[in-house]
N, C-alpha and C positions, 0 to 999 in steps of 0.2 A: 556172973558168967566168969568162968576161969579163962586164963590167958591163952592156953592152946586152942580152946574152942573158939575164942574170939578171932585168933589168927586164921583158923580154918574157915570161918565164915567170911572174913575179909578176902581171903585168897579165892574162895568159890565165887564171890560176887565179882571180883576183878576178872576172873577167867570167863565167866558167863556173860557179864555185862560189858566187857572191854573189847568186843568185836568191832569191826569197821562200821562206821556210820553210813547208812544208806540214804539216798535222797528220798524225800517224801513223794508219794505218787502225784504226778502232775507238775512237779518242778521242772523247769527248763534251764539248761545250762546257759550261762551268760556268753553271748557272742561278742567277739572283739569287733571294733570298728573296722570297716573296710579300709584298706591302705590308701585308696584314693582320697578319702576324707582327710586323713592325716597329712598327706602331701599338699592338698589344697590349702590347708591351714598354714603349713610351713611356708608356702609361696606367698601367702598374704602377710606373714609376720617376719620372714627372714630374707635378707638379701646378702649375697656373698660373692666374693671373687677370690681366685687363687693366683698368686704371682710366683714365678720361680725366683730363686735367690740370685741367679745370674742376671745382672743388670738392674737389680732392685735398688742398689745404693751406689752413689758416687761419693767416696769417702764416707762421711757420716750423714750425708744428706740423701734424700730420696732422689732417684733419677727422674728425668722428665717423663719417661715412659711409665714409671710407677705412679707418678703424680697424676698422669692422665687416666690410667686404669682405676685408681682409687677415686678420682674425681667422678668418673662415670658411675661408680657404685654409689657414691653419695647422692648424685642426681637421681639414680634409680630408687634410692631409699627415701627420697624427699616426701613421699606420701606416708611415711611412718613417723610416729613419735618414738624415737629411738630410746629403748630402755637399756640396751647393752651393745657396746661396740667391742667385739672380741677379736683380738689379734692372736692368731694361732700359728706359731712357727712349728712346722712338721718336718721330720727328716733329720739328716745328720748335720745340724747346725753346730757351730763352735760357740759356746756361750760363756767361755771363761773371760771374755772381755779383753783378750791380749792382742788381737790382730785386727787387720782391716781388709781381709780377703772377702771374697763373695760369700763364703760359708760362715763368716763371723757375725754374730748378732750381739752387738755391744749395747750397753745402756744408752749411749749417745744415739745409736740408730733407732732404738725403741722410742727414745724421746722425740726424734724427728717424726716418727709415725704418729705419736700422740699429738705433737704440735700441729701436724697437717690436719688431723681430724678435728682438733679444737678450733683451728682457724676456719674450718668449714661448718661450724655450728654444733659439733658434737660436744656435749657436756664432758669435761675431763674426768669427772667423778664416775662416768659410765664407761670409760675405756679400761678394758682388762686384758691381760696377757695370759694365755693358757698354752703351755708347751705340750705337744703331743708326740709320742714316740710311735712311729710306724715303720717296722722293719722292712716293709716292701718298697718304701720310697727310697730311691738311690740318691736323688738330688734334693737338697733342701728347698722348701717352698714356704710361702707365707699366705695364709688365708685370713681374710678380713670378713667377719660375719657381723651384720647389723641386724639386731633383733628388736622388734617393737610392736606396738599396736597401730593399726591403721589410723591415720589422723582423721579427726572428725571436723573438717573445716566447714 
């Protein structure tokens, strides 16, 4: 077979056989899970609380109010085998480590959060920080999410 004829045959096959694929008769589209199923699973596996930056720290230590709110979350999550404790600072935090204002999130302040969680039984290897940017949030806030499996006691 010569080269031009071969190219013509390949082009014809590509044009005729390259149409869109159709579903076979009787095929049903895959239906997504209803939203209520996903939410129920999240409530069973995730506990979270959000604290505003204002009043969260006194110097580099957690304020009494913050300790109380975080303690309530830990009690609420006591029925979980915690796999991840996620500290999520959101909004306009100052993270350069230079100041001690309400909007400053210094390494010492993050360490006080980690220490608090560790003292209450959370494995320090399971504590992570994930900074999120949300342009809609005007005041900085900190969310603590505890994710795990229901404990089988």
